[in-house]
Each structure stands twice: as C-alpha cells, then as structure tokens.
N, C-alpha and C positions, 0 to 999 in steps of 0.2 A: 547249794542251789545253783549258782552260776559264778563264773570267774569274774572277779572285779576288774581284771585287766582287759577283758574283751566284751563285757556286757552280757546280757541275757541271750544273745544270739550266737555266742561263741560255740564252736564245736569243731570236730575233726574235718568236717566237710568245708569249712570256711578257711582252714589253714591258718587260723590265728589273725587274719587280716580284718575281720569284721564283716558285717552284712553288706555295707555299701560297696565294698570292693567286689564282693561276690556277685551282687546284682549288676554292677558295672561290667564285670567279666561276662556274665550271662547276656547282657544287652549287646556287648560287642560281638559275641558269638552269634547271636540272633541276627544282627545286622549283616554279618559276614555271610551267614547262610542265605539270608534274603537276597543279598547282592549276587551270590553265586547262582541262585535260582533264577533271578532276573536275567543274568547273562546267558544261562542255558535256554530260557524261554526266548530270548532275543535271537539266539543262533537258530533255534528251531523255526521261528517265524520267518527269518531271512531265508532259510532253506525252502520253506513252503512257498514263499514269494517267488524265489528263483525257479522253482519247479513249475509254478503256474505260468510264469513268463515264458519258460521254455515250451510249454504246451501251446500257449497262444502263438508264439513264433512259428512253431511247427504247423499249426493249423493255417496261419496266414500264408506260409510258403505253399502248402497244399492247395489252398484256394486260388492263389496267384497262378500256380501252374495250370489249374483247371481253366481259369479265365483266359490265359494266354493260348492254351490249346484250342479253346472255343473260338477265340478271335482269329487264330491262324486258319482254322477250318472255314470260318465265314469268309476270310479274305481269299482263300483258294477256291471255294465254291460259293459264290454269293447266291442268295436266294433269288428266285425270279421276281421281277417287279409285280406288284399286285395289279390285277385287272381293274380298269376304271369302272366305277359304279355307274350304271345306267340310270338316268333320271326317269322316273315313272311318268308316263304320259298322263296328262290331265284328261279326265273323262269329259266328253262333250255332252252338253246337256240339251 
C-alpha cells in the first residue's frame, strides 16, 4: 500500500523527502514568483509615473512659453486705457 519509510504521501514526485518538504519547496517557489511579480509591477508603475511627470513638465513648459510670449506682446504694445464712464445725468422732475 505505502512505504513505511516515507508514509502514505511518498512517491516519485516527492523525491523521498516527504510531503512537508514538498509543500515547503512549493511555498518558497510561490513566494519567489510573487516577489518577482511585485518587482515587475513596481518597475512598470515607476515607468508610468515618470512618463506622466514628463508629460506634465512638457505641458508646463509649453504654457510658460505661451504666457511669456503674451506678456512680451502686452509689454511691447500695451492696450489703450479704457475711456472713463460718464455718469448719467439725473432726470429733473
């Protein structure tokens, strides 16, 4: 039925070490895979973050250039001063 040396869970897949060592090895492998996946996800997240920051920086530079150009245009050609508003005459009764 089963080998007395290795218990009921002995078999060629366990390599004669017993179920606990097999489970331990599987657990270690799963943890290593999980850690590798987390590292990969972290590097992807950092790349996305850096890409977003680069896009924000590019937009900021574009908007700054537009603002400086507008300010330079206003400094070179100031708008005419507004005409003073006339007060309405009160109706004589």
